[in-house]
RONU-927839 format. One record per residue (C-alpha): z, x, y. Coordinates in steps of 0.1 Angstrom, whole numbers, plus 2048, in hexadecimal, padded with zeros to 3 digits. Each point is the difference from the previous one (the first is absolute). Layout:
ZXY/...
***
This chain:
800800800/80A81D817/7DE8117FA/7ED7E0806/8127FC822/7F982480A/7DB7FB7F7/7FF7E0815/80F81281E/7E881D7FC/7E27E8800/80F7EF81F/803820814/7DE80B7F4/7F17E080E/812806821/7F2823802/7DD7F37F9/8047E781C/80B81B818/7E18147F9/7EA7E2809/8127F581F/7EE7E5814/8097E981C/7EE7E5813/7F67FD825/7F77E1813/7E580881A/80A7F9824/7EA7F881D/7ED81F80D/8078157E1/7E48147EF/7FD8117DF/803822811/81F7F6814/8117F27E1/7F881F7EC/80F81681C/8207EC800/8048047DB/7F4824801/7E47FA7E7/7DA801802/7EB7E1809/7EE8067DF/8217FB7ED/8037DD80F/7DC7F67FA/80380C7DC/81C7E87F8/7F37E4817/7DA7FE7FB/7FE7E1817/80A81781C/7DE8117FF/7F17E3814/81D800819/8247F5802/80E7E1812/8217F580D/8177F37E4/7ED8137E5/8188107E6/7F78237F5/80E8157E3/80D82180E/80581F7EA/81C818808/7F482280D/80B8107E0/7E97E97EC/7E080D810/7E780E7E7/8028257FD/7E58197F9/80180C7DC/80E8237FB/7E180B7ED/7DD7F3806/7F47EA7E4/7E180A7EC/7E17EB802/8087F37DD/8237F680B/7F37EF81F/7E97EB7E9/81B7F77E7/81C7F7818/7F37F4821/81A7F781B/8057DB804/7FB7F1822/80A7DC808/7E27ED80C/8107DD803/81C7EA7F3/7FE7DF7EE/81D7E87FD/8107F57E0/81A7E47FC/8178067E3/7FF7E67E5/81B7F67E8/80881A7E5/7EA81B810/80D8237FE/7F9820814/7EF80E7E1/7EA7E27FB/7F67FF825/7F8826800/7EA7FC7E1/7EE7E280F/7F681381F/7FC8227EF/81A811815/8218117F7/8227F1805/80881C819/7E17F7814/80B7DC800/82280880C/7F381981A/7EE7E5813/81B7E67FA/81F813808/8167E17FC/7FB8057DA/81681F802/81D7E980B/7F87DE7F2/7F67F37DE/7DE7F07FB/8037DA808/7E97E27FB/7E97F981F/80882380F/7E280C814/7F48237F7/7E6817810/7E980E7E5/7EE82080B/7DB8037F8/7F7824800/7E080E80E/7E88087E4/7F98257FD/7DF80A7F1/8058127E0/7E38147F3/7FD7FE7DB/7E780E7E8/7FA7DF7EE/7FF7E0815/7E57EC7EF/81A7E77F1/8107F9822/7F17E5815/7FD80D824/80F7E981B/7FE7FC825/8187F381A/7F87DE80F/8117F081E/8027DA7FE/7ED7EF81C/8077DE811/7F87E17EB/7FC8147E0/8117F57E0/8058107DE/7E37EC7F3/7E880981C/8088257FC/7FC7FE7DA/7DF7ED803/7F381981A/80981E7EA/7F47F07E0/8218017EE/8177E67F1/8237F780D/80F8117E2/7EE820808/80B7FE824/8247FA7F5/7FF81E7E9/7F481781C/81B7F1817/81F7F87EB/8147F681F/7E67E680C/8117DF805/7F17DD803/7FC802826/7F081F810/80380A824/7E780E818/803825804/80F8077DD/7EF81A7EB/7F17FA7DE/7F18177E5/7DC7F67F7/7E98107E7/7E581780D/7DE7F57F2/7E881A7F5/7E980781D/7DD80E804/7F88257FF/80B811820/7DF812804/7EB7F381D/7DF7F37F4/7E37F4815/7FB7DA7FF/7E07EC807/8037E681B/7E67E780C/7FB800826/80A7E0812/81A7F67E6/825801807/81680D7E5/8247FB7F7/8198137EB/80A7EB7E2/81E8097E9/7F87F87DC/8197E77F2/80F8037DD/7EA7F27E5/7E17FF816/7E080B7EF/7DE80E80C/7F27DE7F5/8177EB814/7FD81681F/7DA8017FE/7FF7DB7FC/8187FA81D/7EF818819/7DC7F87F3/7F88247F7/7F18117E2/81381B7ED/7E981A80E/8057F5824/8268017FB/7FE8237F1/7E980C81C/81A7F5819/81D80E7EC/7F681F7EB/8238017F1/7F77E17EB/7ED8177E9/8218087F1/8097DB7FC/8117E5814/825803804/81B7EA80F/80A80C823/7DE810808/7F57FB824/7DB7F77FF/7E77FE81C/7EF7DE7FE/7EA7EB817/8157E9816/7FD7DB7F8/8147EB817/8077E47E8/80C8197E6/81A812816/8217F87F0/81E7F4813/81E816801/8147F87E1/8227F480C/8167E1800/7F07F4820/7DD7FC7EF/8087FB7DB/81A7F57E7/80280E7DD/8017F67DB/80B8167E3/7EC7F97E1/8157F57E2/7FD80D7DC/7E57ED7EB/7F37F0820/7DA7FA800/7E77F581A/8007DD7F4/8257FB805/800815820/7E57ED812/8117DF7F9/82280D80B/7F3810820/7E67E5807/7E581B805/7E08077ED/7FB8207ED/7E680B819/8177FA81D/81C8147EF/7E881D7F9/7F3800824/82480480C/8098187E5/7E28157F5/8158127E6/7FE7E07EB/7DC80A7F8/80F8167E5/8167E57F2/8217EF804/81F8137F7/8257F7800/81280F81D/7E2800818/8087F6823/7E67E880E/7FD7F8825/7FA7DC80B/7F67F2822/81E7F8816/7F37DE80A/8067F47DC/82580B7FF/80C7DD808/7F47F57DD/8198177EE/82480A801/7FD821812/81E818805/7FC82480D/7DA7F8802/7FE7FD7DA/7FC7E07EC/8217F77EF/7FD7ED7E0/81D7EB7F4/8017FD7DA/7F17DE7F8/8147F37E3/7EC7E07FE/7E18137F6/8138127E4/8157E57F0/7FD7F77DB/8037DB7FB/80C8057DC/82081080C/81A7E4801/81D805818/8257F67F9/8157FF820/8237F4808/8097F6824/825800809/8067EF822/81F7F1811/7F47DC804/8247F37FB/7F27DF7F6/8227F37F4/80B7FF825/7E57E7809/8077DC7F6/7DD7F47F7/80A7DC805/808807825/7E0807812/812804821/81881A7F3/7E38137EE/7ED801821/81F80C813/80681D7E7/7DB80A7FE/7FD7FD826/81981D805/7F28247FE/8148117E4/7FB8137E0/7F77E07ED/7E57F4818/7F2824801/7FF7FE7DA/7EC7E0801/7E880E819/7FB81F7EA/7FB7EA7E1/7E67EA812/7EB81F806/80580C7DC/7F37DF7F4/7E1805815/7FC8227EF/8027F17DE/7E57E6809/7EA81C80D/8048147E0/7F77E27EB/7E07FD814/7F78237F3/8057F47DC/8228127FC/81A7F27E9/82480480D/8217F47EF/81B7FC81B/8257F87FC/8127F7820/826804800/8187F481B/81981C806/8137EA81A/808821811/81D8047E9/80781E7EA/8117EB7E5/7E17EA7FE/7EA81F7FF/81480F7E3/7FE7DF7ED/7DA7FE805/7FD8247F3/8137F77E1/7EF7DF7F8/7DC80780A/7E680E7E7/7F181F811/7EF80D7E0/7DC7FC80E/808805824/7EA81A812/8107FC823/81C7EF812/7FA7F6824/8227FD812/81C7F9806/7FF802826/82380F808/8038267F9/8207FD7EC/7F17E77E8/7E08157FD/81581D7F5/8147EB7E8/7E07F37EF/7F0823800/81F80F7F0/8017E57E4/7DA8027F9/7FE826802/8058037DA/7E27EA7FA/7EC81481A/7F67E0813/7F4806824/8147ED81A/7EE7FB822/8167FD81F/7EA7E9816/8117FD822/81B81A807/7FB821812/82280D7F5/7FF8207EC/8097F67DC/8138137E5/7E98187ED/7F87EA7E2/7E080D7EF/7F47DC7FB/8037F4824/7E07FC815/8097FC824/7E37EE811/80D802824/801822810/82380A808/80E803823/8008267FC/7DB8007F6/7F77EA81E/813817818/7EF81F7F1/7DE7F0802/8057F7825/80C823809/7E180E7EE/7EA7E9814/81080B821/7FE8257F6/7DB7FD7F9/7FA7EE821/816816815/7F281881A/819816811/7EA80281F/7FC7DB804/81F7F07F1/8247FC80C/8197F27E7/8207ED807/8187F57E4/8197E4805/8177FA7E2/8217EE7FC/81D80E7ED/7F57F07DF/7DF811801/809824808/7F280B7DE/7DE7F380A/803812822/8088207ED/7E07FD7EB/7EB7FA81F/80E81E812/7FA8167E2/7DB7F8804/8007FF826/81B81880C/7F57FD824/8057DB802/8187F281A/81E7EB7F4/80D7E2813/8217F47F2/8077DB806/81C7F6818/8207F17F3/7F77DE7F4/7DE80B7F3/7E87FD81D/7ED816818/7F87FF825/7E280C813/81381E80D/80480D7DD/7DB8057FA/7F1802823/801826802/7F38057DD/7E07EC803/7E3817809/7E37F4816/7E38137F1/80A7FD7DB/8027E57E6/8257F87FD/80B7F77DC/8217EE7FE/80E7FF7DC/81A7E47FE/8188027E2/8167E27FF/8057DD7F1/8167F681E/7F27E2814/80F80B821/7F28237FE/7DD7F37F6/7FF7E781C/80C81881B/7EA81C7F4/7E07EB7FF/8087F1822/807821811/7E28117F1/7EA7E380B/80C804824/7F2823801/7DD7F67F4/7F47F1821/80380F823/81E7EE811/820805813/81D8067E7/81C7F3815/81F8157FD/7EB81F7F9/7F37FE824/7DF8107F6/7DE7F37F9/7F080F7E1/7DD8017F3/7FB7EC7E0/8088147E1/7ED8017E0/81A7F57E6/7FE7F97DB/81D7F37EB/80680A7DC/81A7FB7E5/8028107DE/80D7E07F0/7FC7DD80E/8207ED7F9/8067DA801/80B802824/7DB80080B/7FC7DD7F2/81A7F3819/7F27E7819/81081381C/7E981E7FB/7E27FC816/7DF8047ED/7EF805822/81681E806/7F880E7DD/7DB7FA806/802812822/81081E7EF/7E78007E3/81D7FF7E8/7FA8137DF/8147FD7E0/7FD8057DB/7F97E17EB/7FC7F87DB/7E97E4809/7E27FD817/7F87DF811/7DA803800/7E77E3802/7E980F7E7/7EC7EC7E6/81B8047E5/81B7F4817/7EC7E280D/7F67F67DC/8248017F5/80C7EB81F/7E57E67F9/8097FC7DB/826801808/7FC7E581B/7EC7EA7E9/81A8037E5/8217FD814/7F47F1821/80F81C814/7F882480C/80E81B7E9/81B81780E/8048257F8/8167F97E1/7E57EA7F2/7E581A806/81681B7F0/8067E97E2/7DB7FE7FC/7F9825804/81C80D7EA/7F97E77E4/7DA804801/803826800/8167FF7E1/7E97E87EE/7E1815807/8118207F6/80A7F17DF/7DD7F27FB/7F3823805/81A8127EB/81C7EF7EC/81781E806/80C7FA824/810822803/7DF8117F7/7EB7EC819/81A80181C/7F982480B/7DC8057F3/7EA7E9814/808809824/8047E781C/7FA7DA7FE/8007E781C/8007DB802/8097E581A/81B812815/80E81B7EA/7F48207EF/80E8147E3/7FE8247F6/81B80C7E9/8108217F8/81A8087E6/82181080A/80A8207EE/81F7F07F0/7FA7DB805/7E87E3803/7E17FA815/7FE7F9826/7E47F2816/7F681981B/7E57EB810/8077F0822/7F17FB822/80780B824/7FA7E1815/8017FB826/7FD7E681B/7DC7FD80D/8067E781B/8137E57EE/7EE8077E0/80F8177E5/7E78187F1/80081F7EB/804820815/7E581A7F8/802825808/7E380E814/7F78167E3/7FD7E17E9/7E87ED816/
***
């Protein structure tokens, strides 16, 4: 034991000495400071600052945070000059830029270092807090990307040469892949850190196509004809180019002697200018894109995209050599409204209806708290009184009415469903009795109960039989039973999704963030500040309200002011929305005794509580503030929604509410999944995202638990309408 303790102390002091050798501090740039003046104050060279802060190459600005090495940490000249062979084998690493990494659950320093191909020491060197703090979930790390040093090797034939490419405005992953004739998978392999959303100015690695001989050869031109430089696209052939530019093989070779050695992708050819053939710049402003799926042929593709084969080939000449999985096809932007387009690429939801097998019979049990015994059926007045109140039992009836609509829709597709409906009465004793007396031998799925505690009870009792239990309405995080399928994204998932949305939308030069959180939502405030450490915090006054004085000085005239409101307190919501609205228009603010220009203000919350349903909350104020929030359902007057409303109204003589729509969506999704694959566990994570009337579903399995739905929306007020909020990059 004593030896182990000594060893531990030794390691601890060794860690401290390592930290001392790599001593770094931070410096916040003040007005008027330059790189040279900062370097002089720290007695280091400007090069040392730029080396650790590549963004500083293009200039520094007030408020910018720089990493500053100690004078003793400056690179020293080697005692002995390295040989040419040593220089080749161990080139000095120079930081070119940093990327940001947010730590995920169960990640380790070792795993992160391997992911980015750096050492743990390098990771700590540029994130000095790691010397003092353990790695935590959602911690933001700076990942150094080192400047590539050319290494001359004797054999390089097997290595694909790459070039650096700077992303231009309006470009997307798909437009870049299309232009360079590679698939998304190939682009991802070359750029392992590439995320779903790319940013203008970021640098990518792209393959260098084999080009023409570098020898200058004389070309033959015809007087009076204007010529262009045309880059050969991947998969283009002499035949397709000759046909397109109306030339013979000989004419093309006369103009481009390098063609004697064959046509290669990336060649720049001299060809006669034909105005109608000049291609538009390939970006998200002119085109959207489609990734060819495995086993897809022209017959299916032309019907899916509503374009003829000739039209597709005219837009994508590489199709002359055949259709291949992974190809990125460009499509005219004026047709984008016909598809679900995100990030300029066609997003395809998995269509279960096209894949169901009518021979698969489904056996489902629904457990809902109707509490029918409390309703005296011989007293119509009392029944109406009970059902007229909004409570768990009326919610259950609304959900069930939607579920019945789903069962009718499934039968229209020829599906056979056996359904048992059990009244739990929202009573655990009743639930236990039902579990003991009901035959679950053929049951493939249980939908319900509604209350989390009862869901956990049912899941626990049916776990031994491996029967899936779907929680249909609750967003509460349930116990980690392996047979639980949580169909509503949890509050934590919704908050994380909203913060991710804000982070993707955030521009430090154009955005000012203010956080208002009551004492019950300080954990939410902490998460927000971890992502936006420069945000201003406005604590509510005693009694949970704010006044104009509290935010006046924080609202910036020439920026978009984001106010993130974290509360479920009616007084704080009403005062905050009222005060913020008063700053939107130019007016005299009374006790402030100043007249301010109208401010650009947007209101956000990471979780929309029930307080926003209160009649005292002004929808007009929320509309003026373009209120954004995460939502599990999306009110959208699309064809599916209108068809459902029409059928529901015809059946029940009333408009469906959100619980009825959810009853339909959850039940219909379970039925279709079982008709596709009788093992609900297998199909839950294998088919991707599905979407119906108001809800969508995309499940993942927890490491030591059941399944959870990660699909949700960010919605916002557009006037008095509520619509899905779309990032600029997704348009």
